[in-house]
C-alpha positions as CSV (number, residue, x, y, z in Angstrom):
1,M,0.0,0.0,0.0
2,T,1.3,3.5,-0.8
3,R,1.8,6.2,1.8
4,E,-1.8,7.3,1.6
5,R,-2.9,10.1,3.8
6,K,-5.3,9.3,6.6
7,E,-8.2,10.9,4.7
8,E,-7.6,8.5,1.8
9,L,-7.9,5.5,4.2
10,L,-11.3,6.5,5.6
11,G,-14.1,4.1,4.5
12,K,-11.5,1.8,2.8
13,V,-10.6,-1.8,3.7
14,F,-6.8,-2.3,4.2
15,E,-4.3,-4.3,6.2
16,M,-2.6,-2.3,8.9
17,K,0.7,-4.2,8.4
18,D,0.8,-2.8,4.9
19,L,0.8,0.9,6.1
20,V,4.5,0.9,7.1
21,E,7.5,-0.8,5.4
22,Y,10.5,-2.4,7.1
23,Q,13.6,-0.3,7.0
24,E,17.0,-1.9,7.6
25,G,18.5,-1.1,11.0
26,T,15.8,1.0,12.3
27,I,12.2,1.5,13.5
28,S,9.6,3.1,11.3
29,S,6.2,4.4,12.3
30,R,3.0,5.8,10.9
31,M,0.3,7.5,12.9
32,I,-3.0,6.9,11.3
33,I,-5.3,8.4,14.0
34,N,-4.3,11.1,16.5
35,N,-6.8,13.2,18.4
36,R,-7.8,14.2,21.9
37,A,-9.4,10.8,22.5
38,G,-6.3,8.8,21.5
39,S,-4.1,7.5,18.8
40,I,-3.3,4.6,16.6
41,T,0.3,4.2,15.3
42,I,1.7,1.4,13.2
43,F,5.4,0.5,13.8
44,S,7.9,-1.7,11.9
45,F,11.0,-2.9,13.7
46,D,14.1,-4.4,12.0
47,K,15.6,-7.4,13.8
48,D,17.3,-6.5,17.1
49,E,15.7,-3.0,17.3
50,G,13.4,-2.0,20.2
51,L,12.0,0.5,22.5
52,S,13.7,0.9,25.9
53,E,11.8,0.6,29.1
54,H,9.3,3.5,29.7
55,T,5.9,4.2,31.1
56,A,2.7,5.8,29.7
57,P,0.0,7.6,31.5
58,Y,-2.7,5.5,29.8
59,D,-3.3,1.8,29.1
60,A,-1.8,0.9,25.7
61,V,-3.0,-2.0,23.5
62,V,-0.3,-3.6,21.4
63,M,-1.3,-5.9,18.5
64,I,1.4,-7.9,16.7
65,L,0.7,-7.6,13.0
66,D,3.7,-9.5,11.6
67,G,6.8,-11.3,12.9
68,E,7.9,-11.9,16.5
69,C,9.1,-9.9,19.5
70,Q,9.6,-9.9,23.2
71,V,7.8,-7.5,25.5
72,W,8.5,-6.8,29.1
73,V,5.7,-5.5,31.3
74,A,6.4,-4.8,35.0
75,G,9.3,-7.2,35.0
76,V,7.5,-10.1,33.2
77,T,8.8,-11.2,29.7
78,H,6.4,-12.4,27.0
79,T,7.3,-13.7,23.5
80,M,4.6,-12.5,21.1
81,R,3.8,-13.5,17.5
82,T,1.6,-12.4,14.7
83,G,-2.0,-12.1,15.8
84,Q,-1.4,-11.7,19.5
85,T,-2.3,-8.8,21.6
86,I,-1.3,-7.4,25.0
87,I,-2.4,-4.5,27.1
88,F,0.3,-2.5,28.9
89,P,-1.3,-1.0,32.1
90,A,-1.0,2.7,32.7
91,H,2.1,3.6,34.6
92,A,3.6,0.1,34.3
93,P,7.2,0.0,33.0
94,H,7.3,-1.8,29.6
95,A,9.7,-2.3,26.7
96,V,9.7,-4.0,23.3
97,S,12.5,-5.9,21.4
98,A,12.4,-7.4,17.9
99,T,13.6,-11.1,17.9
100,S,12.8,-11.0,14.1
101,R,11.5,-8.2,11.9
102,F,8.0,-7.4,13.2
103,K,5.2,-4.9,12.9
104,M,2.8,-3.8,15.6
105,A,-0.2,-1.5,16.1
106,L,-0.2,0.7,19.2
107,I,-3.6,1.9,20.3
108,M,-3.7,4.5,23.1
109,I,-7.0,5.7,24.5
110,R,-6.6,8.9,26.5
111,G,-9.3,9.5,29.2
112,K,-10.7,8.4,32.4
113,E,-12.2,5.0,33.0
114,D,-15.9,4.4,33.8
115,G,-16.9,7.8,32.6
116,Q,-15.4,9.6,35.6
């Protein structure tokens, strides 16, 4: 899929993994939604690339779209593969490392739980 703008994706059927290409030796990303309510960003990681441990103020949903990686959440390591999903709890330290080339969708919803 070409680098279509967000507006060109609206109302269309597409595969999220096709929205960002692998780049040798680096991490690439493409934000497809970003507003006050939250964001959706698609990432591609070359083998051995990763995101160092950090926290976020909101829960983060990570869906593996292609390949394999390891994630660490609050000291627990998980090996994840295509089709699997994990939720990083708000304020919990987490990190991601590519054991092979992989792509993921990161969904962040900003806001209070239970309508508070």
